[in-house]
BAGUNU-213070 format. One line per field, with one value per residue (C-alpha): residue in three letters; residue number from 1; x, y, z. Coordinates in Angstrom, 3 decimals, padded with zeros to 6 digits. Example, Ala and Ser with C-alpha at 12.3 -4.5 7.8 and 13.67 -1.06 7.14 Angstrom:
# residues 2
resn [Ala, Ser]
resi [1, 2]
x [012.300, 013.670]
y [-004.500, -001.060]
z [007.800, 007.140]
END
This chain:
# residues 357
resn [Met, Gln, Asp, Trp, Ile, Gly, Tyr, Ala, Ile, Leu, Phe, Leu, Ala, Phe, Cys, Val, Phe, Pro, Ala, Ile, Val, Ile, Gly, Ile, Val, Gly, Tyr, Ala, Phe, Trp, Ser, Ala, Ser, Arg, Arg, Ala, Lys, Asn, Pro, Pro, Thr, Lys, Pro, Val, Thr, Lys, Thr, Ala, Ser, Pro, Pro, Thr, Lys, Gly, Thr, Ala, Ala, Ala, Pro, Leu, Arg, Ala, Asn, Ser, Thr, Val, Arg, Ala, Thr, Ala, Ala, Ala, Ser, Ala, Pro, Ile, Val, Ala, Ser, Ala, Gly, Asp, Val, Thr, Pro, Ile, Tyr, Leu, Asn, Phe, Ser, Asn, Lys, Pro, Lys, Ala, Ile, Ile, Asp, Ser, Val, Asp, Ala, Leu, Val, Ala, Gln, Ala, Glu, Lys, Ser, Asn, Thr, Ser, Arg, Ala, Arg, Trp, Gly, Lys, Gly, Pro, Arg, Thr, Leu, Phe, Trp, Ala, Gly, Leu, Gly, Leu, Ile, Ala, Ile, Glu, Gly, Ile, Phe, Tyr, Leu, Leu, Gly, Tyr, Ser, Pro, Ser, Cys, Ala, Phe, Leu, Thr, Gly, Gly, Ile, Ala, Leu, Trp, Ile, Val, Gly, Ile, Phe, Leu, Ser, Val, Gly, Leu, Arg, Arg, Ala, Gln, Val, Lys, Ser, Phe, Pro, Pro, Arg, Phe, Val, Glu, Phe, Lys, Glu, Met, Ile, His, Thr, Leu, Arg, Asp, Asp, Leu, Arg, Pro, Gly, Ser, Gly, Phe, Ile, Gly, Asn, Leu, Asp, Leu, Thr, Gly, Ala, Lys, Gln, Ala, Ser, Lys, Val, Ala, Arg, Ser, Thr, Asp, Asp, Ala, Arg, Lys, Arg, Thr, Thr, Asn, Tyr, Tyr, Arg, Asp, Gln, Trp, Leu, Asn, Phe, Lys, Ala, Lys, Met, Tyr, Asp, Gly, Asn, Ile, Leu, Arg, Val, Ser, Gly, Ile, Gln, Arg, Val, Lys, Glu, Arg, Asn, Gly, Tyr, Trp, Gly, Arg, Gly, Lys, Val, Ser, Gly, Lys, Ser, Lys, Trp, Lys, Pro, Ala, Lys, Ala, Lys, Gly, Ser, Tyr, Gln, Glu, Leu, Lys, Val, Arg, Ile, Ala, Val, Asn, Pro, Glu, Leu, Tyr, Ser, Ile, Ala, Arg, Asn, Ser, Glu, Ile, Lys, Asp, Ala, Lys, Lys, Ile, Gly, Glu, Tyr, Thr, Ile, Asn, Ala, Val, Asp, Thr, Glu, Gly, Gly, Ile, Val, Thr, Val, Leu, Ala, Ser, Ser, Pro, Asn, Glu, Glu, Val, Ser, Ser, Glu, Ser, Val, Leu, Gly, Val, Met, Lys, Phe, Ala, Tyr, Glu, Leu, Leu, Lys, Leu, Lys, Lys, Thr]
resi [1, 2, 3, 4, 5, 6, 7, 8, 9, 10, 11, 12, 13, 14, 15, 16, 17, 18, 19, 20, 21, 22, 23, 24, 25, 26, 27, 28, 29, 30, 31, 32, 33, 34, 35, 36, 37, 38, 39, 40, 41, 42, 43, 44, 45, 46, 47, 48, 49, 50, 51, 52, 53, 54, 55, 56, 57, 58, 59, 60, 61, 62, 63, 64, 65, 66, 67, 68, 69, 70, 71, 72, 73, 74, 75, 76, 77, 78, 79, 80, 81, 82, 83, 84, 85, 86, 87, 88, 89, 90, 91, 92, 93, 94, 95, 96, 97, 98, 99, 100, 101, 102, 103, 104, 105, 106, 107, 108, 109, 110, 111, 112, 113, 114, 115, 116, 117, 118, 119, 120, 121, 122, 123, 124, 125, 126, 127, 128, 129, 130, 131, 132, 133, 134, 135, 136, 137, 138, 139, 140, 141, 142, 143, 144, 145, 146, 147, 148, 149, 150, 151, 152, 153, 154, 155, 156, 157, 158, 159, 160, 161, 162, 163, 164, 165, 166, 167, 168, 169, 170, 171, 172, 173, 174, 175, 176, 177, 178, 179, 180, 181, 182, 183, 184, 185, 186, 187, 188, 189, 190, 191, 192, 193, 194, 195, 196, 197, 198, 199, 200, 201, 202, 203, 204, 205, 206, 207, 208, 209, 210, 211, 212, 213, 214, 215, 216, 217, 218, 219, 220, 221, 222, 223, 224, 225, 226, 227, 228, 229, 230, 231, 232, 233, 234, 235, 236, 237, 238, 239, 240, 241, 242, 243, 244, 245, 246, 247, 248, 249, 250, 251, 252, 253, 254, 255, 256, 257, 258, 259, 260, 261, 262, 263, 264, 265, 266, 267, 268, 269, 270, 271, 272, 273, 274, 275, 276, 277, 278, 279, 280, 281, 282, 283, 284, 285, 286, 287, 288, 289, 290, 291, 292, 293, 294, 295, 296, 297, 298, 299, 300, 301, 302, 303, 304, 305, 306, 307, 308, 309, 310, 311, 312, 313, 314, 315, 316, 317, 318, 319, 320, 321, 322, 323, 324, 325, 326, 327, 328, 329, 330, 331, 332, 333, 334, 335, 336, 337, 338, 339, 340, 341, 342, 343, 344, 345, 346, 347, 348, 349, 350, 351, 352, 353, 354, 355, 356, 357]
x [-172.502, -168.775, -168.836, -171.449, -169.419, -166.378, -168.338, -169.648, -166.116, -164.909, -167.872, -167.170, -163.429, -163.563, -166.854, -168.149, -164.812, -163.549, -166.902, -166.593, -163.040, -164.104, -167.034, -164.699, -162.365, -165.341, -166.654, -163.234, -163.198, -166.777, -166.000, -162.969, -165.041, -167.662, -164.961, -163.662, -167.107, -167.997, -164.807, -165.374, -165.019, -164.254, -167.001, -166.958, -165.885, -168.016, -166.144, -166.666, -164.492, -163.224, -165.511, -164.628, -166.358, -167.873, -170.852, -173.596, -176.452, -179.459, -179.208, -178.234, -179.587, -177.296, -176.851, -176.983, -175.548, -173.960, -175.252, -173.386, -174.275, -172.252, -173.665, -172.127, -174.378, -175.160, -172.912, -170.609, -172.024, -174.115, -172.110, -173.076, -170.277, -167.194, -167.960, -169.711, -172.961, -173.038, -175.760, -174.680, -177.248, -175.573, -176.616, -173.495, -170.459, -167.897, -165.241, -167.693, -168.805, -165.207, -164.342, -167.332, -166.154, -162.608, -163.932, -165.930, -162.849, -160.721, -163.379, -163.358, -159.561, -159.552, -162.262, -160.356, -157.111, -158.788, -160.342, -156.933, -155.467, -158.112, -158.362, -156.516, -158.600, -161.340, -158.797, -156.753, -159.872, -160.830, -157.492, -157.414, -160.891, -159.896, -156.850, -158.963, -161.345, -158.353, -157.035, -160.424, -160.257, -156.720, -157.754, -160.698, -158.466, -156.092, -158.934, -159.777, -163.401, -164.733, -165.218, -166.858, -163.977, -161.992, -165.003, -166.966, -163.955, -163.376, -167.011, -167.098, -163.998, -165.651, -168.788, -166.713, -164.782, -168.003, -169.320, -165.962, -165.792, -169.294, -168.512, -165.286, -167.011, -169.702, -167.084, -165.327, -165.722, -165.234, -163.955, -165.728, -167.471, -165.378, -168.085, -167.598, -164.088, -165.250, -167.956, -165.324, -163.334, -166.426, -167.084, -163.398, -163.315, -166.520, -165.842, -164.418, -167.225, -170.032, -171.674, -170.021, -171.714, -173.581, -172.884, -174.322, -177.589, -178.512, -177.639, -175.279, -176.883, -174.378, -176.453, -176.896, -179.296, -180.850, -183.370, -187.129, -187.656, -185.698, -187.671, -189.053, -191.085, -191.304, -192.264, -193.038, -192.110, -193.990, -192.403, -193.562, -190.021, -189.907, -187.455, -186.934, -185.845, -184.063, -183.679, -180.986, -180.536, -177.151, -176.256, -178.460, -177.347, -177.846, -175.997, -175.974, -172.938, -170.716, -172.064, -175.709, -176.533, -178.191, -176.821, -178.626, -176.961, -178.568, -176.775, -178.872, -177.874, -180.338, -180.056, -181.984, -182.012, -184.057, -185.088, -184.175, -186.723, -187.343, -186.960, -186.524, -183.225, -183.355, -181.339, -182.143, -185.695, -185.184, -186.394, -183.471, -183.116, -181.853, -180.140, -180.805, -179.153, -177.982, -179.329, -177.595, -176.689, -175.910, -175.508, -177.575, -176.545, -178.754, -177.279, -179.536, -178.448, -180.955, -179.122, -178.626, -180.028, -178.172, -174.821, -175.460, -177.281, -177.947, -177.090, -180.097, -181.052, -180.412, -176.779, -176.033, -174.545, -175.783, -174.033, -170.833, -168.747, -167.326, -165.160, -167.271, -170.506, -172.257, -174.483, -177.980, -180.065, -179.677, -182.393, -181.984, -185.590, -187.042, -183.761, -182.678, -179.927, -180.652, -178.106, -178.822, -175.958, -175.474, -172.643, -172.543, -170.009, -170.836, -168.762, -168.151, -165.355, -165.681, -163.724, -166.453, -169.264, -167.439, -166.832, -170.594, -171.070, -168.403, -170.150, -173.387, -171.578, -170.053, -173.577, -173.626, -172.317, -171.210, -173.064, -171.061, -171.245]
y [010.603, 010.824, 014.462, 015.310, 013.561, 015.566, 018.821, 017.903, 017.254, 020.550, 022.355, 020.841, 021.513, 025.071, 026.384, 024.470, 023.777, 027.406, 028.622, 026.279, 027.475, 031.113, 030.393, 028.897, 031.890, 034.258, 032.480, 032.795, 036.543, 036.909, 035.000, 037.216, 040.367, 038.972, 038.259, 041.776, 043.176, 040.979, 039.705, 037.430, 039.003, 037.442, 037.299, 040.042, 038.976, 040.357, 041.138, 043.571, 046.601, 047.501, 050.068, 053.478, 056.767, 058.815, 059.500, 057.079, 055.888, 053.626, 049.983, 047.403, 043.943, 041.062, 039.097, 042.040, 042.310, 044.817, 045.259, 047.376, 048.007, 049.846, 050.759, 052.341, 054.700, 058.200, 056.781, 054.283, 059.935, 062.693, 064.287, 062.567, 060.713, 061.303, 059.153, 055.891, 056.075, 054.019, 052.923, 051.287, 049.828, 048.819, 047.191, 045.863, 046.436, 049.039, 046.591, 044.770, 048.066, 049.195, 045.785, 046.089, 049.510, 048.223, 045.177, 047.420, 049.537, 046.418, 044.994, 048.190, 048.173, 044.526, 045.181, 048.104, 046.098, 043.258, 045.762, 047.303, 043.848, 043.021, 046.575, 045.807, 042.703, 044.319, 046.083, 042.889, 040.939, 043.607, 043.460, 039.641, 039.464, 041.948, 039.811, 036.671, 038.490, 039.815, 036.270, 035.241, 038.111, 037.183, 033.558, 034.820, 037.099, 034.210, 032.279, 029.865, 029.040, 031.178, 029.411, 030.594, 029.614, 032.850, 035.102, 033.357, 033.472, 037.186, 038.148, 035.947, 037.701, 041.086, 039.984, 038.701, 041.985, 044.006, 041.971, 042.193, 045.965, 046.456, 044.152, 045.985, 049.363, 048.192, 046.686, 050.013, 051.444, 055.194, 057.196, 056.894, 059.939, 061.906, 061.378, 057.612, 057.912, 060.470, 058.043, 055.383, 057.899, 058.672, 055.006, 054.446, 057.375, 056.395, 052.646, 052.659, 054.808, 052.277, 050.118, 046.630, 044.248, 046.967, 048.810, 051.209, 050.966, 053.200, 053.902, 055.876, 057.104, 058.484, 057.845, 061.560, 064.309, 065.071, 062.250, 062.382, 060.500, 063.189, 066.218, 067.881, 070.468, 072.231, 075.781, 077.536, 081.149, 083.663, 082.178, 078.657, 077.520, 074.775, 074.848, 071.693, 071.644, 068.379, 066.890, 064.215, 062.498, 060.977, 059.999, 058.527, 056.390, 055.756, 053.861, 053.242, 054.675, 053.290, 055.859, 054.917, 057.854, 057.259, 059.212, 059.919, 061.698, 062.837, 064.540, 066.203, 067.938, 070.448, 071.379, 073.970, 073.558, 075.072, 072.509, 072.891, 074.584, 075.878, 079.643, 082.229, 084.044, 087.787, 088.598, 085.842, 085.195, 081.484, 078.817, 077.300, 074.671, 076.113, 073.439, 072.912, 075.480, 074.970, 077.679, 076.693, 073.869, 073.507, 070.863, 070.338, 068.289, 067.200, 065.623, 064.303, 062.787, 061.029, 061.635, 059.058, 060.962, 058.752, 060.101, 063.530, 066.781, 069.070, 072.741, 075.066, 076.680, 080.141, 079.187, 078.177, 080.355, 078.853, 081.177, 079.161, 077.919, 074.401, 073.394, 073.720, 073.976, 076.857, 076.026, 077.317, 076.055, 074.156, 072.672, 070.772, 070.315, 066.945, 065.248, 065.320, 067.498, 068.568, 070.496, 071.819, 073.011, 073.982, 074.413, 076.110, 073.552, 070.835, 068.304, 068.094, 066.408, 063.783, 066.115, 068.773, 066.252, 064.843, 068.411, 069.075, 065.818, 066.942, 070.303, 068.483, 066.380, 069.475, 070.505, 067.582, 067.814, 064.702, 064.280, 063.824, 060.344]
z [-019.169, -018.593, -019.737, -017.120, -014.425, -015.486, -015.366, -011.936, -010.657, -012.084, -010.529, -007.133, -007.389, -008.672, -007.271, -004.264, -002.589, -002.840, -001.525, 001.487, 002.170, 001.902, 004.237, 006.848, 006.586, 006.818, 009.902, 011.529, 010.871, 012.104, 015.314, 015.883, 015.492, 017.900, 020.476, 020.001, 020.642, 023.630, 025.294, 028.298, 031.713, 035.061, 037.683, 040.292, 043.769, 046.564, 049.756, 052.569, 053.281, 056.764, 058.388, 059.870, 060.452, 057.630, 055.459, 054.452, 052.319, 053.018, 054.159, 051.594, 050.864, 051.700, 048.477, 046.101, 042.615, 040.297, 036.752, 034.221, 030.618, 028.016, 024.625, 021.577, 019.724, 020.897, 023.283, 027.706, 027.621, 026.885, 024.105, 020.909, 019.228, 021.383, 024.440, 025.208, 027.241, 030.459, 032.827, 036.079, 038.446, 041.706, 044.932, 046.555, 048.703, 047.623, 046.454, 044.186, 042.622, 042.060, 040.575, 038.249, 037.048, 036.526, 034.639, 032.315, 031.567, 031.014, 028.688, 026.633, 026.380, 025.318, 022.736, 021.229, 021.206, 019.298, 016.918, 016.209, 015.589, 012.973, 011.636, 008.371, 007.715, 005.556, 003.334, 002.932, 001.974, -000.565, -002.371, -002.178, -003.723, -006.416, -007.188, -007.647, -009.964, -011.952, -012.358, -013.704, -016.210, -017.315, -017.980, -020.014, -022.109, -022.749, -024.359, -021.558, -020.869, -018.000, -014.659, -011.482, -009.189, -008.897, -009.440, -006.685, -004.365, -004.974, -004.347, -001.241, 000.119, -000.462, 001.390, 004.310, 004.351, 004.532, 007.464, 009.227, 008.718, 010.160, 013.089, 013.926, 013.739, 016.150, 018.455, 018.983, 022.485, 022.696, 025.652, 028.982, 030.467, 033.012, 035.640, 035.330, 036.770, 039.361, 040.518, 041.182, 043.238, 045.337, 046.081, 046.835, 049.288, 051.107, 051.214, 054.754, 056.174, 055.732, 058.330, 058.446, 056.024, 054.130, 050.896, 048.328, 046.466, 043.540, 039.940, 037.721, 034.505, 031.988, 028.875, 028.178, 029.204, 025.809, 025.652, 025.222, 028.483, 030.395, 029.200, 032.332, 030.406, 027.043, 026.090, 022.786, 022.059, 019.877, 016.738, 017.692, 018.443, 021.068, 023.952, 026.002, 029.647, 030.419, 033.894, 033.975, 037.350, 036.610, 040.190, 042.889, 045.814, 049.487, 052.225, 055.949, 057.669, 060.385, 062.877, 062.231, 059.948, 056.585, 053.614, 050.358, 047.451, 044.224, 041.315, 038.591, 035.384, 033.940, 030.275, 028.296, 024.514, 021.714, 019.094, 015.445, 013.195, 009.678, 009.337, 006.618, 006.156, 006.819, 003.678, 001.165, 002.335, 001.653, 004.043, 005.949, 008.648, 011.916, 014.039, 017.745, 020.000, 023.581, 025.891, 029.128, 031.488, 035.185, 037.883, 041.034, 044.053, 046.924, 050.054, 052.834, 056.123, 058.375, 061.646, 064.376, 067.422, 069.874, 068.704, 067.197, 067.718, 064.735, 064.285, 064.051, 060.763, 062.214, 062.885, 059.293, 056.577, 053.306, 050.809, 050.778, 047.852, 048.021, 045.081, 041.944, 043.944, 045.653, 048.631, 047.845, 050.754, 054.016, 056.209, 059.484, 060.602, 061.604, 062.388, 058.739, 057.275, 053.688, 051.630, 048.139, 045.937, 042.303, 039.823, 036.399, 035.158, 032.648, 034.610, 038.355, 040.256, 042.974, 045.263, 045.002, 045.606, 048.626, 049.832, 049.943, 051.884, 054.345, 054.725, 055.589, 058.195, 059.768, 060.809, 063.252, 066.794, 068.611, 071.922, 075.072, 076.474]
END
């Protein structure tokens, strides 16, 4: 009986207790990786900005909120792998939207800082576990009876290291899309032009154009190769301006891509996989202003020259019928600057003439 009690004590001392210690250490590492992935953020303060004259979007609800999500996969962009996809749904005053964008950037920086701090953890745990297993082997070679203490501890450290490595990899936030920063510049520039107490309502979709849900149409050629035409509405917002006008802005990226397919080589005759091939991409911008007739009159269509280049955009069509100014523009560039988007808005406003009072 005493022998069994002794074995039980040895089992608890050399197996159970080390396993508990390793579990506590593993939980500490796991909690650290979770904090690195989802660091706490401060609530966004909602305050109004001082109004002046400018452009606008549709009226905004009073107690509105900002929701931002950032994911890491085909990722907070459209190019697979090098940027993080972002979707921002906003219905708030300019300052709250800008604070939300800044909070998302700060969260990403904090996450990457924590990841860098714990980056050597998995490697350290691997070598520590290997050391414990080596000690177990040395004791065995010296003729001691094998125990599970060091072996269990070494394997436990390896398991913790694997979980920590996976957690740190998932916690990494890649670069933000260029249009994310340009969007903030747009909101910052227009913030003083809104009607007092109102704001912006809309969404910013930077999750990427090449998604099944964004396929506008598909065509097959004579060789049964499929080409997809993607329509990615990455920007859409409206607001009510200080002068009573209502502004609506829509930014669309159109991408043409031929899907991958199996084909035979012209020389070898062997069947080979041909990867997807980009066939072209361009940007569209639509600006609409519902004009306040008490303050403005609108230029006639016959007085407008629509073949005009503004920044990265070229004006394709202008319409001023029905008290609404509509401007359509396009750009061959993959990315567009906030300055060019604001330039098209300014062009639309220049079609208005202030009435004499």
